KEKE-3310 file (N, C-alpha, C; in steps of 0.2 Angstrom, whole numbers, plus 5000, padded with zeros to 4 digits):
npx = (5535:5533:5539:5533:5535:5532:5530:5523:5516:5509:5496:5499:5492:5482:5484:5479:5466:5469:5474:5461:5451:5459:5457:5444:5442:5435:5424:5423:5436:5444:5441:5444:5459:5461:5458:5468:5479:5485:5495:5499:5501:5505:5507:5517:5522:5531:5533:5527:5526:5524:5525:5524:5521:5517:5515:5515:5505:5502:5511:5517:5514:5502:5495:5496:5491:5477:5473:5473:5463:5451:5438:5433:5447:5449:5440:5443:5457:5452:5445:5455:5463:5462:5469:5481:5496:5501:5511:5506:5511:5510:5508:5502:5496:5497:5506:5523:5533:5547:5564:5572:5586:5593:5590:5587:5587)
npy = (5445:5447:5457:5466:5472:5483:5489:5501:5510:5526:5531:5544:5559:5555:5554:5561:5555:5543:5544:5549:5536:5527:5536:5533:5521:5505:5496:5483:5480:5483:5475:5461:5465:5464:5451:5445:5447:5459:5473:5489:5496:5505:5516:5526:5539:5545:5556:5549:5536:5523:5516:5504:5497:5485:5475:5458:5450:5436:5431:5434:5422:5418:5430:5433:5421:5424:5436:5432:5423:5432:5439:5452:5458:5457:5462:5476:5476:5477:5489:5499:5498:5508:5519:5515:5506:5490:5477:5460:5443:5429:5418:5421:5432:5444:5458:5457:5451:5463:5462:5461:5472:5480:5483:5493:5492)
npz = (5593:5575:5564:5547:5533:5518:5499:5488:5474:5471:5461:5448:5453:5463:5476:5486:5486:5490:5502:5509:5505:5516:5528:5528:5531:5528:5542:5542:5536:5547:5556:5548:5549:5563:5566:5559:5567:5565:5570:5576:5563:5549:5537:5526:5514:5500:5489:5475:5478:5492:5509:5518:5536:5548:5563:5568:5578:5577:5570:5554:5544:5549:5547:5533:5527:5532:5526:5514:5512:5513:5509:5512:5510:5498:5492:5495:5489:5476:5476:5479:5468:5458:5462:5466:5464:5466:5467:5470:5480:5471:5480:5492:5490:5497:5498:5493:5507:5511:5514:5528:5535:5542:5560:5575:5591)
capx = (5532:5534:5537:5531:5536:5527:5530:5519:5518:5501:5496:5499:5486:5478:5487:5472:5459:5471:5473:5453:5450:5461:5454:5436:5444:5428:5424:5425:5442:5447:5439:5450:5466:5462:5459:5474:5483:5490:5494:5505:5501:5507:5509:5522:5522:5536:5530:5522:5529:5521:5529:5519:5524:5515:5517:5509:5505:5501:5514:5517:5511:5496:5492:5496:5484:5471:5472:5474:5458:5449:5433:5433:5453:5451:5435:5449:5461:5450:5444:5462:5469:5460:5473:5488:5500:5505:5513:5505:5515:5506:5507:5497:5491:5498:5513:5529:5538:5552:5569:5576:5592:5595:5586:5590:5578)
capy = (5446:5447:5462:5465:5480:5481:5494:5501:5516:5529:5532:5550:5564:5550:5554:5564:5550:5536:5546:5548:5530:5526:5539:5531:5513:5501:5493:5476:5479:5484:5466:5456:5466:5463:5444:5442:5449:5466:5480:5495:5497:5513:5521:5535:5540:5550:5558:5542:5529:5521:5511:5501:5493:5484:5469:5451:5447:5430:5428:5433:5419:5418:5436:5433:5418:5427:5440:5430:5419:5436:5442:5459:5460:5455:5468:5482:5478:5479:5498:5504:5499:5512:5524:5512:5499:5484:5470:5455:5438:5427:5412:5424:5438:5449:5463:5455:5454:5466:5459:5468:5473:5484:5484:5495:5491)
capz = (5588:5569:5559:5542:5529:5511:5496:5482:5472:5471:5452:5448:5456:5466:5484:5490:5486:5494:5510:5509:5507:5523:5534:5528:5530:5531:5548:5540:5534:5552:5559:5546:5551:5570:5565:5557:5572:5562:5575:5574:5556:5548:5530:5524:5507:5499:5481:5473:5486:5498:5512:5524:5541:5553:5566:5568:5583:5577:5565:5546:5541:5549:5544:5527:5528:5535:5520:5506:5511:5518:5503:5513:5510:5488:5488:5497:5483:5469:5476:5480:5462:5453:5464:5466:5461:5471:5468:5476:5480:5469:5484:5498:5488:5500:5498:5494:5511:5511:5518:5534:5534:5550:5565:5581:5597)
cpx = (5534:5533:5535:5530:5533:5529:5525:5520:5510:5502:5496:5493:5482:5481:5481:5466:5463:5471:5465:5451:5452:5457:5446:5436:5437:5429:5425:5433:5445:5447:5445:5456:5466:5463:5465:5480:5488:5489:5499:5505:5500:5508:5510:5520:5529:5535:5526:5523:5528:5525:5524:5522:5518:5517:5512:5510:5504:5506:5513:5514:5506:5491:5492:5490:5477:5467:5471:5466:5452:5444:5434:5441:5453:5445:5440:5454:5459:5447:5450:5466:5468:5468:5481:5488:5504:5507:5512:5509:5509:5501:5501:5495:5491:5504:5519:5532:5545:5556:5572:5583:5597:5589:5590:5585:5583)
cpy = (5448:5453:5462:5473:5478:5491:5494:5509:5518:5530:5540:5554:5559:5550:5555:5557:5543:5538:5545:5540:5527:5531:5535:5523:5509:5497:5485:5474:5478:5477:5462:5458:5464:5455:5441:5444:5455:5472:5483:5496:5505:5511:5526:5533:5546:5552:5553:5535:5530:5516:5510:5497:5490:5476:5464:5449:5438:5427:5431:5429:5417:5426:5436:5429:5420:5433:5439:5426:5424:5438:5450:5462:5461:5461:5474:5482:5480:5487:5501:5503:5504:5519:5522:5506:5497:5479:5465:5449:5434:5418:5415:5428:5442:5453:5458:5457:5458:5463:5464:5467:5476:5483:5487:5495:5494)
cpz = (5581:5565:5551:5537:5521:5508:5491:5479:5469:5464:5452:5450:5461:5475:5490:5491:5491:5501:5512:5511:5513:5528:5534:5527:5532:5538:5547:5538:5540:5556:5556:5549:5558:5569:5563:5562:5569:5568:5573:5567:5554:5542:5530:5517:5506:5490:5481:5478:5491:5502:5520:5529:5547:5558:5568:5573:5584:5572:5558:5543:5542:5547:5539:5524:5528:5529:5513:5506:5513:5508:5504:5509:5501:5488:5489:5491:5477:5470:5476:5472:5455:5456:5466:5462:5465:5468:5473:5474:5477:5476:5488:5497:5492:5496:5498:5503:5510:5515:5522:5534:5539:5554:5572:5586:5602)
residu = (MET:GLU:LYS:TYR:ALA:TRP:LYS:ALA:THR:ILE:LYS:GLU:GLY:CYS:LEU:GLU:GLU:TYR:ILE:LYS:ARG:HIS:ASP:GLU:ILE:TRP:PRO:GLU:MET:LYS:GLU:MET:LEU:ASN:GLU:ALA:GLY:ILE:VAL:ASN:TYR:THR:ILE:TRP:ASN:THR:GLU:LEU:GLU:LEU:PHE:GLY:TYR:TYR:GLU:CYS:THR:LYS:GLY:VAL:GLU:TYR:ALA:SER:LYS:VAL:GLN:SER:GLU:SER:ALA:VAL:ASN:LYS:LYS:TRP:ASP:GLU:TYR:MET:LYS:ASP:VAL:MET:VAL:MET:GLU:LEU:ASP:PRO:VAL:THR:HIS:ALA:GLN:PRO:LEU:LEU:LYS:LYS:VAL:PHE:GLU:PHE:GLU)
# end
């Protein structure tokens, strides 16, 4: 199973709203994540920084493809842009993959 990690920034004063929106994540967004093979998805924050991690049962390439072709994912990105800043890969339209430098299993 491939692993994926990303980072972003929360806009000043928007952490509570960011959390609220994820507490109320749309059912169709969950369906898209399932279709993409994304599991064990977790997001952490420290002050204004976000760090996300998930595992891809069908591979990172497949997960990125499903997300980039998903209308609901585009709608979610639009919905979230007033509370966060996220650099997107221009090819995959997903968060740029962070390079793994250490793993302990």
